[in-house]
N, C-alpha and C positions, 0 to 999 in steps of 0.2 A: 411878476409871477408869484402866485401864492402856493406854498406847500406847507403841510402841517407835520409836526413831529409829535409823537405820543410815546410816553414811557409807561408801560403797563404797571398798574398798581401792584399786581402780584406776579411773581416770576417763578418759573420752574427751573430756569437755568442756574447752574452753580458755576461761576466764572472765577477762577483762581489764578494767581501768579506764583511762580517759583523762580527764584533768582539763582543764577549760576555764575561761576568764576571764569568763564571763558569757553571757547569752542570745544575743547576736550571734555570739560565738565558738563557742558550742555549735552554732548553726545552720550556720556555715561548716564546722566539723569534720564534722558529720553529712552534709552534702551531699558533701564531698570523700570521705568514707569510703564512701558509697553509690555514687558514681561509680566508685571504684576496684574495689569488689566486683562491680558489674555488668560492668565491662570484663573482669574475670577470668572471666566466665561463671558466677559462683556464684549460688546461690539466696540472696536477701536477705529477711530478715524484720525488721520494725521495730516498736518499741514506744517511741515518743518523744512529746513534747508536740505538740498539734495543729498549731501553727505550723511546727514542725520537720518533721512528717510531710508537710505540704503542700509545703514547700520540697523535700523529698526526691523526692516524686512529680513535681513540676514539673521537677526536674533530670534524672531518669532514666526517667520514665514508670512505668506500672503493670506492664509485662511483667516477669516474674521477681521481683517484689517483693510481699511479703505483709505486711499489717498485722495484728499480733497483737492479741488482745483488750486494750482499754485497761486499765491498772492499776485495781483496784478502789478503791485509796486507803485512807488510814487510817480514814476514816469509814464506808466501805462494805464492808470486809472486811479480812482479814489479808494480809500479804505471802505467807503460805503458800498462801492461796487463789489469788492471782495466779500463783504459781510452779506450782501444780498445773494450772491452766488452760493456761499456756504449755507445760507439759510435754506435755499431751495434743495441743495444736496442732502442736508441733514434732515429736512422734513421728509424726504423720501426714505431715508434710513430708518427713522423712528416709526414709520408705518409698519415695518416688519420686525422691529425690535423695540420693546418698551423703553429702553434706555440706551444711550450712546455716550461713550467717553471720547473726548477729542483732545489730542495733544497738538498744540501749536508752538512753533519755535521762531523766535525773532531771527531774521536774516538781514544783516546790515546791507546786503545788496539792494534792498528795497527802501532804505532810509530816505533817499532823496537828499535835499539840501540841509534838512534840520531834524529828520526823524519823525516829523509830524504825521506821516502816513500811518504809523502804528497807533498813535493816539486816536486818530479818527477811526481806524479799524476796530479797536477794542470798544470804543464808545458805541459804535454802530452795532457791534455784536451784542452788546447789552440790550439793545432794542430789538434787533431782528430775530434773536434766538430766545427772547424772554419767555415765550409760551412753550418751549420745547423741553422735554425731559433729558437734558444734556448736561454732562459734567465737562467743562472746558478748562484745561490747564495750559497756561502760556508760560513758556520758558524765556526769561529775559535776563540779559547780562546785568550784573550788579554794577559794572563800570562800563557803560556804553560809550561810543564815540560822541554821541549827541546827548546832552543832558535831557532834552525833550523826551527821549525814549524812556528814560528812567522815571521822569515826572509823570508821563502819561501812564506808565505801567502801575505806578502807585495810586493814581487817581481813579483808574478805570476798573479795578478788580475788587469786587466785594469781599473776596477771600484771599488768603495767602496760604500756600501749601508749604508746610514746615514740618520736617521729620515725619513725612507720610500722613500728616493730619491737616485738616483745614481749620484755620482760625479766622475770625472776622478781621477785616482790614479797616482800621480807624481812619485811614486817609482816603477811603473810597468816596467818590462824589457822583451825583446824578450825571448821566452822559450829556444831557442838554446843557448843564452847567459847565461841564468840561469843555465843550465845543463852542458854546455861544460866544460870539465876539471874535472868534478865531478866523483868520483869512483862509478861505478854501482855495487851494491851488488850482490853476487852470491846467488842463491836459496838454499833451504835446501839440504844438502848432502844426496844422496840416497845410498842404499846398492850396492853391486857389480852388474853390468848389466847382463842381461841374454844373450846378444849378443854384441860383440865388433868387429868392422870391420874397417880396414884401407884401404883407397881407393884413387884412382886418378880419373881424368876426364874420363879415358877410362873404369872405373869400376862402373860408376854410374848406369848402368843397373843392376848390382848386388845389389846395395843399394835398388833400386826399387823392385827387386825380393824378397829381404828379408822382406820388409814391406808388400808386397802383400801376401806373404805366411803366415805371422803372423796375419794379421788383421782378417780374418774370424774366427780363433780360439779364438779371444778375443771378438767375438760377433758383429763385424762390418759387415753390410750388403754390397752387391756389390757396391752400390752408395757411401756409406760412406767410404768403402775401397779405392775407387778411389780418393776420397777427401784426404784421409790420405797419399796415395802414392804421390799425387801431392804436398802436403804441404812439406813432407820430401824431395822430390826431389828438390824443389825450394831452400830450405836451404842448402842441400848437394851440389848442383851445385854451389851456391854462394860461398861456402867455398873453393872449388878447383879452381874456376875461378878467384877469387879476393883475397883469403887469402894466400894459399900456394899450392905447387904442390900436396901435400898429405894432407888428412884430416882424421878424425876418427869419426865414428858414434857408439853410444851406445844405446841399446834398452832395455827397461824394460817392461815386460808383467805384468800388474797389474789387480786387480779386477775392477778398475775404468777405464780401457782402456790401451792405449799405451803411454809410456813416451819415448821420443827420445832426445838425445843430440848429437849435431854436434860440433866438436872442430877443430879449425885450428890455425896456428901460426901467422895469420895476425893481423893488427891493426884495431880497431873500431874507426873511426874518428867522426861519427855522433851520437849524443846522443838520437835521437828520430826516430828510424828506422821503416819504414813501417806503419806509422800511417795515412797517407793520400794516397788516390788512385792516381796512376800515371796518367798523361794525356794520352789519347788514342794514341796520336801521338808519345809518347816516346817509343822507341823500347825496352828499358831495365829499370831496377830499380824497378820492381814490385814484385820480389820474396818474400820479407819479408811481404809485404802487403797481397799478396795472402795467404801465410801461416797463417797470423793472422786471416783472414776471415774463414779459414777452421778448426782451432784448438781452443780448449777451453783455452789454456794458451800458450803464447810464451814469453819467458824470455831471454833477451840478456844481456850478461855481458862480461867484459874483465879483465884479470889479466896478470901477467908477462909471462904466457905461451901462451897467444894469445886471440882469441875471441871465445865465446861459446854461443850456442843457445839451450835452452831446449823447446821442444814442448810437450804438453800433449793433447791428443785427446780422447774423449769418444765415444762409439758407438752411 
């Protein structure tokens, strides 16, 4: 499967890290930051641990403050999935406000086995939010449980917030450099699929037909069904055009919608697939980006068997 990562040459995003000394200090810094942002009359979006979010809303109220979708966490999805979700939400916010300030707080509940979720999330945010007029400040512990959390925070943030001002971070690195060569974790293992189908490029119409037949039974209306068929088709096509002559699709019908996995034996060279919209003049390379816009979750990983993509869409 071939997917492309692009880091914009110019960015409007200002992505900074502020280090705290523990949960109480994180809460104090978050409340102070929120109060200062609201006093300036700026739109504030927050993605912080539940206790911190409550303290922020208690301090400044709900007017002018938006809670972003909670991080999916290392067990429920990749950092790229969270970054793509926040990008959609913030893109809507900046349409009504020329600038948005975002406060993100590290939550150890999402660390997973080594804290790598946060490294992937911040690297992905540097790509997915690059063209947005957003100031993003991330609160990270100075002494985390996993050293990976601290190393990722130092590498992924172009700025450091120190005494209320931004300074350039000399340890910042390109997000592709941060992630290239890193193993991308697989999502939680599901039970046996309801449908499994091996296909080649001549059988893509059968893939589309399978999804189109299943979607209405799961509560997808005609428009949403078309979205789902398009998303699955983009990933399924990518697999047989760039991965291997044959690929496999697995489908799970759940109470929460449709889960689809596409597997091929190809290599995944790029660590941040489909996080930026392709240029209109580019004839190809938009499949993963389209699927991200149409699905609630898109998780890409690789192992010795090849490349894998899991899609989850709700009606």
